[in-house]
C-alpha positions in Angstrom: 162.3 -55.5 -66.0 161.9 -52.4 -63.8 160.3 -49.1 -63.8 160.3 -47.5 -67.3 160.4 -44.6 -68.5 156.7 -44.2 -70.2 156.2 -42.1 -72.9 152.6 -43.1 -73.6 150.3 -40.0 -74.9 147.2 -41.5 -72.5 146.7 -43.7 -70.7 149.8 -42.5 -69.5 152.5 -42.4 -66.7 151.3 -41.9 -63.3 153.5 -40.6 -60.1 154.8 -43.5 -58.7 154.0 -42.7 -55.0 150.1 -42.4 -55.9 150.5 -45.9 -57.2 152.3 -47.1 -54.1 149.7 -45.5 -51.8 146.8 -46.9 -53.6 148.4 -50.0 -53.8 148.5 -50.0 -50.0 144.8 -49.1 -49.6 143.7 -51.3 -52.0 142.2 -54.2 -50.0 141.1 -51.8 -47.1 141.1 -48.2 -47.6 141.3 -45.9 -44.1 140.1 -49.1 -41.5 136.8 -49.3 -43.7 137.2 -53.0 -44.8 136.4 -52.1 -48.4 138.3 -51.3 -51.1 137.7 -48.4 -52.9 136.2 -50.2 -55.9 133.5 -51.8 -53.6 132.0 -48.7 -51.9 128.8 -47.1 -52.6 128.7 -44.0 -54.1 126.6 -42.5 -51.9 128.4 -44.0 -48.8 129.9 -41.8 -46.3 133.5 -43.0 -47.0 133.2 -42.4 -51.0 131.5 -38.9 -50.8 134.5 -38.0 -48.1 137.0 -38.9 -50.9 135.0 -37.2 -53.7 134.6 -33.6 -51.5 138.3 -33.9 -50.8 139.2 -34.4 -54.4 136.8 -31.6 -55.8 138.2 -29.2 -52.8 141.5 -30.3 -54.1 141.3 -29.6 -57.3 139.3 -26.1 -57.1 142.1 -25.0 -54.9 144.8 -26.3 -57.2 143.3 -24.7 -60.5 142.1 -21.6 -58.9 138.3 -22.2 -60.1 136.2 -19.5 -59.3 133.2 -19.8 -57.1 130.8 -19.2 -59.7 132.2 -22.5 -62.0 131.0 -26.0 -61.2 133.2 -29.0 -61.2 131.7 -32.1 -62.8 133.0 -35.6 -62.8 131.3 -37.2 -65.5 132.7 -40.0 -67.8 133.0 -40.4 -71.6 136.2 -38.8 -72.4 137.2 -35.6 -74.2 135.2 -37.5 -77.3 131.8 -37.8 -75.4 132.0 -34.1 -74.6 132.2 -33.1 -78.1 128.9 -34.2 -77.9 128.0 -33.2 -74.6 129.0 -29.6 -74.6 126.9 -28.5 -77.9 123.9 -30.9 -76.1 124.5 -28.0 -73.3 125.4 -24.8 -74.9 124.5 -24.7 -78.3 120.7 -24.4 -78.1 120.6 -25.7 -81.4 122.4 -22.6 -82.8 125.8 -22.0 -84.3 128.9 -22.8 -83.1 132.8 -21.8 -84.2 135.5 -23.9 -83.9 139.2 -23.5 -84.2 141.2 -26.2 -86.1 144.7 -26.7 -84.9 145.1 -30.5 -85.1 143.2 -33.8 -85.4 141.1 -33.0 -82.0 140.0 -29.7 -82.7 138.7 -31.5 -86.2 137.1 -33.8 -84.1 135.4 -31.5 -82.1 133.7 -29.6 -85.2 132.4 -32.7 -86.3 130.8 -34.2 -83.8 129.1 -30.6 -82.7 127.7 -30.7 -86.0 125.3 -33.4 -85.4 123.3 -30.7 -83.1 124.1 -27.6 -84.8 125.9 -25.4 -87.2 129.8 -26.2 -86.4 131.6 -23.4 -88.3 135.0 -23.2 -88.9 136.5 -20.0 -87.3 140.1 -20.5 -88.3 142.4 -23.2 -89.3 146.0 -24.3 -89.5 145.3 -26.8 -92.1 147.1 -25.6 -95.0 150.4 -25.3 -92.3 149.8 -29.4 -91.5 149.0 -28.2 -88.4 152.4 -26.8 -87.5 151.3 -23.2 -86.5 148.3 -21.3 -84.6 146.0 -19.2 -86.4 146.5 -16.0 -85.1 143.5 -14.8 -82.9 142.8 -11.1 -84.7 142.3 -13.7 -87.7 139.4 -15.6 -86.7 136.1 -15.5 -88.3 133.8 -15.2 -85.2 130.1 -15.3 -85.9 127.7 -12.5 -84.1 125.6 -15.3 -83.5 127.5 -17.9 -82.2 126.9 -19.5 -79.0 130.3 -20.7 -78.1 134.2 -20.8 -79.6 135.9 -23.9 -79.0 139.6 -24.5 -79.1 142.1 -27.8 -78.4 144.5 -25.9 -75.7 147.3 -28.8 -76.8 146.9 -30.8 -79.6 148.4 -34.3 -77.8 149.1 -35.7 -82.1 150.4 -32.4 -83.8 151.9 -31.2 -80.8 151.0 -27.4 -80.9 149.6 -25.7 -77.7 147.8 -22.4 -76.7 150.5 -20.8 -74.4 148.0 -17.9 -73.9 144.1 -18.5 -74.1 142.5 -16.3 -76.4 140.8 -13.2 -75.2 137.0 -13.4 -76.9 136.0 -10.2 -75.5 138.9 -8.3 -77.0 138.2 -9.7 -80.4 134.6 -8.1 -79.8 133.2 -11.7 -78.8 130.6 -12.2 -76.1 130.2 -15.9 -77.1 132.2 -18.3 -74.2 135.0 -19.8 -74.9 134.9 -23.7 -74.6 138.4 -25.4 -73.8 139.8 -28.8 -74.7 142.3 -29.1 -72.1 142.5 -33.2 -71.7 145.9 -32.8 -72.3 147.9 -30.1 -70.2 145.3 -29.7 -67.4 147.1 -28.8 -64.3 150.3 -28.5 -66.4 150.1 -24.7 -66.2 147.8 -22.2 -64.7 144.3 -21.3 -66.3 143.2 -17.9 -66.7 139.3 -18.4 -66.2 138.1 -15.1 -66.7 138.6 -16.1 -70.4 136.7 -19.4 -70.3 133.7 -20.2 -70.2 134.1 -24.1 -70.0 136.8 -26.7 -70.1 136.6 -30.3 -70.4 139.3 -33.2 -70.3 140.1 -37.2 -69.9 141.5 -37.2 -66.9 144.2 -40.2 -68.1 146.8 -37.9 -69.4 148.0 -35.6 -66.8 145.3 -36.6 -63.7 144.4 -40.2 -63.3 143.3 -43.6 -64.8 141.2 -43.5 -68.0 137.5 -43.4 -67.1 136.8 -39.8 -65.5 136.2 -36.7 -67.3 136.3 -33.4 -65.7 134.0 -30.6 -66.9 134.4 -26.8 -65.3 131.6 -24.8 -66.4 130.6 -21.5 -65.3 127.1 -21.4 -63.5 125.4 -19.1 -66.3 125.8 -22.2 -68.7 124.1 -24.6 -67.2 120.5 -25.0 -67.7 120.3 -25.2 -71.4 120.3 -28.3 -72.6 118.6 -29.5 -75.7 115.5 -31.2 -75.2 117.0 -34.4 -76.5 120.2 -34.5 -74.2 120.3 -37.8 -72.1 119.8 -37.1 -68.6 123.0 -37.8 -67.5 124.8 -35.7 -69.7 122.5 -32.6 -68.5 124.6 -30.5 -66.7 122.6 -29.2 -64.7 120.8 -32.5 -63.5 125.2 -33.5 -62.8 125.6 -30.3 -61.1 122.2 -30.3 -58.8 123.1 -33.8 -57.7 126.9 -33.3 -57.0 128.1 -35.5 -59.7 126.1 -38.5 -58.4 123.3 -38.4 -60.6 124.4 -41.6 -62.1 127.3 -43.9 -60.5 130.3 -42.1 -61.0 133.4 -43.8 -62.1 134.2 -44.0 -58.5 137.7 -45.3 -58.6 139.2 -42.9 -61.3 137.9 -40.1 -58.9 139.6 -41.9 -56.1 142.9 -42.0 -57.8 142.7 -38.6 -59.5 142.1 -37.1 -56.0 145.6 -38.7 -55.0 147.0 -37.2 -57.9 145.7 -33.9 -56.5 147.4 -34.6 -53.3 150.6 -35.3 -54.9 150.6 -32.0 -57.3 150.1 -29.9 -53.6 152.7 -31.9 -52.2 155.1 -31.1 -54.9 154.6 -27.4 -55.2 151.0 -27.0 -57.2 150.4 -25.9 -60.7 153.2 -23.2 -60.7 156.1 -25.7 -59.7 154.6 -28.0 -62.0 154.8 -25.5 -64.8 158.5 -24.6 -64.3 159.2 -28.7 -64.2 157.4 -28.9 -67.5 159.2 -25.8 -69.3 162.4 -27.4 -67.9 161.5 -30.8 -69.6 160.1 -29.4 -72.6 163.1 -27.3 -73.1 165.8 -30.0 -72.9 164.1 -32.2 -75.5 163.8 -29.3 -77.8 167.2 -28.3 -77.7 168.6 -31.2 -78.6 166.3 -31.8 -81.5 166.7 -28.3 -83.1 170.7 -28.9 -82.8 170.2 -32.9 -83.9 171.3 -33.6 -88.0 169.2 -36.8 -87.5 166.1 -35.8 -85.8 163.7 -33.0 -86.2 160.1 -31.2 -85.0 158.4 -29.7 -87.1 156.0 -27.5 -85.1 156.7 -23.7 -85.1 158.7 -22.3 -82.0 156.1 -20.0 -80.4 153.4 -22.7 -79.8 155.1 -26.0 -79.2 153.4 -28.2 -76.6 155.0 -28.9 -73.3 153.2 -32.0 -72.8 153.3 -33.7 -76.4 156.6 -33.6 -78.4 156.3 -35.3 -81.9 159.6 -35.5 -83.7 160.6 -37.1 -86.8 164.0 -39.4 -88.2 165.2 -37.4 -90.9 165.8 -40.8 -92.3 163.0 -43.1 -91.8 164.0 -46.2 -92.8 165.7 -46.1 -89.2 162.4 -45.7 -87.5 162.5 -49.6 -86.1 166.2 -49.6 -85.2 165.2 -46.3 -82.9 162.3 -47.9 -81.6 163.8 -51.0 -81.0 166.8 -49.3 -78.9 164.7 -47.5 -77.2 162.9 -50.2 -76.0 165.7 -51.8 -74.9 166.6 -48.9 -72.7 163.4 -49.2 -71.1 162.1 -46.0 -72.8 158.3 -46.9 -73.9 155.9 -45.9 -76.2 157.5 -43.3 -78.5 156.1 -44.2 -81.4 153.8 -41.8 -83.2 150.4 -41.4 -83.8 149.4 -43.8 -86.7 147.7 -40.6 -88.6 151.0 -38.7 -88.4 153.7 -40.8 -88.1 157.2 -40.3 -86.6 157.6 -40.5 -82.9 156.4 -38.5 -80.0 157.5 -38.2 -76.4 154.9 -37.1 -73.9 156.1 -36.0 -71.1 153.3 -34.8 -68.6 153.4 -34.1 -64.9 154.1 -37.1 -63.9 157.3 -37.6 -66.2 160.6 -36.9 -64.3 163.3 -34.8 -65.6 165.0 -38.0 -65.3 163.0 -39.5 -67.9 163.9 -36.8 -70.6 167.4 -37.1 -69.4 167.7 -40.6 -70.2 166.0 -40.4 -73.6 168.0 -37.1 -75.0 171.2 -39.2 -73.6 169.9 -42.0 -76.1 168.8 -40.0 -79.0 172.2 -38.3 -78.8 173.9 -42.0 -78.8 171.8 -43.4 -81.7 172.6 -40.4 -83.9 176.1 -40.7 -83.2 176.3 -44.5 -84.3 174.2 -44.2 -87.2 176.0 -41.2 -88.5 
């Protein structure tokens, strides 16, 4: 089997050019005589990799100078604990529940302070987003957290909420794990954004935290040193050994993004891919997407067969057609196509063509 179209939600498809470059540099990085896997994280070779990656990411995402970029570990799940350890000061935090990941964030933060529900879309089966005007945010809130894109339920904030317009001075915390670098970020509305790299930026192992400087330095006394944002920032993400190879691969992805037009170009490609798939789903008599049109994810498209007895036949046929990892998350069932930056439009075209033919033969 050759290269398939991989629709996995994460770890996810990588740019082929990045994999080829990494393969060519595996045994000897730039004449150093070492693989990146073997380098000291404090050696000049890896420091140059790290510095270039950080500079490229800052440029790509237009990160303001008063934000620190931290390369950490533990994924989004760990950040659900690390954020309150650094920002809560043991006080209240407000969460907007839009799916499985924001629910996990609420539950984890409750171990470190008062975690409150500002709004929830659970009654709608997480197929809509609560209007910001309806959010109940306490005046004592240390921060307000959202999941920018819910990978399981397939809902996305296409515009970040303006907390100041809601009369709230608390910083906005955004889990942007699954749509980072797929669209621009309005940093004027963000206090902290975090995400695992394994969906849109690289392999598993690397977690990005981009945090406004004034929010650093308030960690709870029992916060582990390696998770204290101030210590991590003061040591340029080298307080402990960082995930060096994952940073290297992410750096190659950043360079690939720049060569392919940057974030603006990626956003247009992602809009085109998502539109192609949603238009087919909306016209189908066999397949359906249940998410409200105004908050459909561009990255993760859940869909269902109206006759679920055909699920296994669909998955078997898709695998035979080299279309992989389409089974939906076990908590919601159905199917899911994750169409991150590295998924070419040809992959979505192939999926739609297969679905159209499957529907025709099943009629």
